[in-house]
TORDO-321705 format. One record per residue (C-alpha): residue number from 1; residue in one letter; x, y, z. Coordinates in Angstrom, 1 decimal. Example, Ala and Ser with C-alpha at 12.3 -4.5 7.8 and 13.67 -1.06 7.14 Angstrom:
BEGIN
nr | rest | x | y | z
1 | A | 12.3 | -4.5 | 7.8 .
2 | S | 13.7 | -1.1 | 7.1 .
end
This chain:
BEGIN
nr | rest | x | y | z
1 | M | 36.3 | 90.7 | 105.5 .
2 | T | 35.5 | 91.0 | 101.8 .
3 | R | 36.8 | 88.1 | 99.8 .
4 | L | 38.8 | 89.3 | 96.8 .
5 | L | 39.6 | 87.5 | 93.6 .
6 | V | 43.4 | 87.5 | 93.8 .
7 | F | 44.3 | 87.2 | 90.2 .
8 | A | 43.8 | 85.2 | 87.1 .
9 | L | 46.6 | 82.6 | 86.5 .
10 | A | 47.6 | 81.0 | 83.3 .
11 | S | 50.6 | 79.0 | 82.1 .
12 | L | 52.9 | 81.2 | 80.1 .
13 | L | 55.4 | 80.3 | 77.4 .
14 | A | 59.0 | 80.8 | 78.1 .
15 | L | 60.5 | 83.9 | 76.5 .
16 | T | 62.1 | 82.0 | 73.6 .
17 | G | 60.8 | 84.0 | 70.7 .
18 | L | 58.8 | 81.1 | 69.4 .
19 | A | 55.1 | 81.6 | 68.7 .
20 | A | 54.1 | 78.0 | 69.4 .
21 | A | 56.4 | 76.3 | 71.9 .
22 | A | 56.3 | 72.7 | 72.8 .
23 | P | 54.7 | 71.7 | 76.1 .
24 | Q | 58.2 | 71.3 | 77.7 .
25 | Q | 58.7 | 75.1 | 77.1 .
26 | Q | 56.0 | 76.2 | 79.5 .
27 | V | 56.4 | 78.2 | 82.6 .
28 | T | 53.8 | 77.5 | 85.1 .
29 | I | 52.3 | 79.6 | 88.0 .
30 | A | 49.7 | 78.9 | 90.6 .
31 | A | 48.7 | 80.3 | 94.0 .
32 | Q | 47.8 | 78.8 | 97.4 .
33 | P | 45.2 | 79.8 | 98.5 .
34 | P | 43.7 | 80.6 | 95.1 .
35 | D | 41.7 | 83.5 | 96.6 .
36 | L | 42.0 | 85.2 | 100.0 .
37 | A | 40.8 | 87.9 | 102.3 .
38 | R | 42.3 | 91.5 | 102.2 .
39 | D | 45.8 | 92.0 | 103.5 .
40 | R | 46.7 | 88.4 | 103.7 .
41 | R | 49.7 | 86.4 | 102.3 .
42 | L | 49.6 | 83.8 | 99.6 .
43 | T | 52.3 | 81.6 | 98.0 .
44 | L | 53.0 | 81.8 | 94.3 .
45 | Y | 54.7 | 78.7 | 93.0 .
46 | G | 55.4 | 76.9 | 89.7 .
47 | S | 58.1 | 75.5 | 87.5 .
48 | I | 60.2 | 76.1 | 84.4 .
49 | P | 61.3 | 73.5 | 81.9 .
50 | S | 65.0 | 73.7 | 83.0 .
51 | P | 65.9 | 71.2 | 85.8 .
52 | R | 68.8 | 73.4 | 87.0 .
53 | A | 68.8 | 75.3 | 90.3 .
54 | K | 69.3 | 79.1 | 90.5 .
55 | E | 67.5 | 79.9 | 87.3 .
56 | I | 65.7 | 83.2 | 87.8 .
57 | V | 61.9 | 83.5 | 87.4 .
58 | V | 60.5 | 87.0 | 87.4 .
59 | L | 57.0 | 87.4 | 88.9 .
60 | Q | 55.1 | 90.4 | 87.4 .
61 | A | 51.8 | 92.0 | 88.5 .
62 | K | 49.3 | 94.2 | 86.8 .
63 | E | 47.0 | 95.9 | 89.3 .
64 | C | 43.3 | 96.6 | 88.5 .
65 | G | 43.0 | 99.6 | 86.2 .
66 | Q | 46.7 | 99.5 | 85.1 .
67 | S | 47.8 | 98.7 | 81.6 .
68 | L | 51.4 | 97.5 | 82.2 .
69 | Y | 52.9 | 94.7 | 84.3 .
70 | H | 55.7 | 95.5 | 86.7 .
71 | D | 58.2 | 93.2 | 88.4 .
72 | V | 57.4 | 92.2 | 91.9 .
73 | A | 60.0 | 89.5 | 92.6 .
74 | R | 63.0 | 87.7 | 91.1 .
75 | V | 62.8 | 84.2 | 92.4 .
76 | P | 65.6 | 81.5 | 92.0 .
77 | T | 64.6 | 78.0 | 91.2 .
78 | I | 65.6 | 74.9 | 93.1 .
79 | V | 66.8 | 71.6 | 91.5 .
80 | G | 64.0 | 70.4 | 89.3 .
81 | G | 63.1 | 73.9 | 88.0 .
82 | R | 60.6 | 74.6 | 90.8 .
83 | Y | 60.1 | 78.0 | 92.5 .
84 | S | 58.1 | 79.4 | 95.3 .
85 | W | 57.6 | 82.9 | 96.8 .
86 | E | 55.4 | 84.2 | 99.6 .
87 | F | 53.6 | 87.2 | 98.2 .
88 | F | 51.9 | 90.0 | 100.3 .
89 | Y | 48.7 | 90.8 | 98.7 .
90 | P | 48.1 | 94.6 | 98.8 .
91 | G | 44.3 | 94.3 | 98.7 .
92 | I | 43.4 | 95.0 | 95.1 .
93 | T | 42.7 | 92.7 | 92.2 .
94 | A | 45.8 | 91.9 | 90.1 .
95 | D | 46.9 | 89.7 | 87.3 .
96 | V | 50.2 | 88.0 | 88.0 .
97 | R | 52.4 | 86.2 | 85.6 .
98 | A | 55.8 | 84.3 | 85.7 .
99 | V | 58.5 | 85.1 | 83.1 .
100 | W | 61.7 | 83.1 | 82.6 .
end
């Protein structure tokens, strides 16, 4: 199977309208495994600065060749502000981001 680069990940600022937010305002996202074979699953996970459970993190993807992100999941957080979602990778390169 051809190995594919799943996506580029970066910490994103929470949608607060602030151009330069303090470190505690960051939304984080990561993947396990960081790359994988076609038609496999991976887990996207991260955290938000709020310690409360049931906050909603929206995971968005932009597939190769597309110009816009689209929502792929709305994931509730657990106590501590952490979230996790098993993602089915469709077999194309995509950028994925987390928005809170």
